[in-house]
N, C-alpha and C positions, 0 to 999 in steps of 0.2 A: 426490443433488441432480440436481432435474427440467429436463429441455435447453433453457427460458424461463430457466431461474433462470442456467444455464451462460453462455448466452449475453448478459443484464444483468450477467453478471462479467464476461466476454470482452468487453464493448461498454466500461464501467467501468472496466478495465483498458487499453483501448487511449485513452482518454477521453485519464486518466492518466499514461501514456508519450509521448502527442503531445504535453503541457501539457507536462510538463517539458521534452522539449529543444525545446519552443520558444525555453524560459526557459535551457538552456543549460547544461542537466544532460546528461547521460554517464550513460545507463543501462546499466548494464554485467548485468542477469539479471533473467529475468522468471520467479518462480512457481518461486522457490528454494525446496526440499523438505529438510529435515532431521527427522531420530525425533524433534521438537521440536514441527514445525510448518510453516507455508511463510509467504514475505515475497511481497509479492507483486513487488514492484519494489525492486531494489540500485542505486542509483544514484550518480558522484561530481560533486559540484561544487565545482569547485575541489576541493583537496585533504582535501575532507571526506567519506567514504560516508555514502548517506544510505539510511536501509532505509525503506524506504516500504510504511503500510498502505493497500489500498487500498475501503473502500466506497460501495458501488453500491445506489440504488434509482430502482424507476419510479414513485414518490409518497412522499406524509407522512404518510400516514394510521396506517403503524406508526411513528413517527416520523420523523426524519430519519436519510442514513447515517450522522452520527460518531457518533451517542448510541448505536448500535447496537455498538461497541469495551465491550467487559466488563476485567474487570484482570488478567481467567483470561488472554485473548488476549494482552494486553500483555504480559505476565509470558511466555508463548511465544514472542511474537514476540522478546524482549530474549535467549531461550536460542537462539534457532536465530540468531544477528545474533551470539552471542558463537560458535556452533559453525560459523559462515562465513565470521570474520576469522581464527579455527586452521588451518580447509583451505586460503584463501585465501594466508591472511597469514603466519601459523603465533604469529600474536600480537592483540593488540588494537590497533585504529590509532582516529585521533579521526572520531568517526561523529553521526549521530545518528536522532529516527525523527521521520519524518511521516507526518502522517495528508494524504489527498484523499480527502474526499468528493463525488462527484459523480449528481448528480440526472437519471434521464434522462427520456426520453417513452415512455410506455409501448410506444405504435403504432410510430414510426421509430428510435427505440432512439437520438436526438438530443439530444444533452446541454443541457438547460432552468441547470443551475447546478451550480461545481463552483470546493468550497473547498478548500484547504493551509494543512493545518498544520502550521508549521515546529516540532520542538525541541519535540513532545510528550513530557509528562512522563510515566514511565512505573514503573506503580505494583509496590512492592515487599513 
């Protein structure tokens, strides 16, 4: 991964984290890694555990950030979430999967647009 891509990803995840916290979510983990993949952010909204995939771009010439989520990515996210629940809680808990799409200015990394998709469907 290039340094620029890492900077864009980090800026997008920070924007998403800040957005969630301003809305009362309690972020409990970032960049959780399991053998199945990575979960960008894990938070509680009330008693619901929310697994958040963050997608970030600096332009739309390759499509919108949310268009980059593949069915395979969603399958890995679901497996990683089950792994997290078993590790942390020993069981499944009430949860949902959200997607946050962030469009950044390519120069300043300032947020131009942020869209939050709650309760996204996972392709099985």
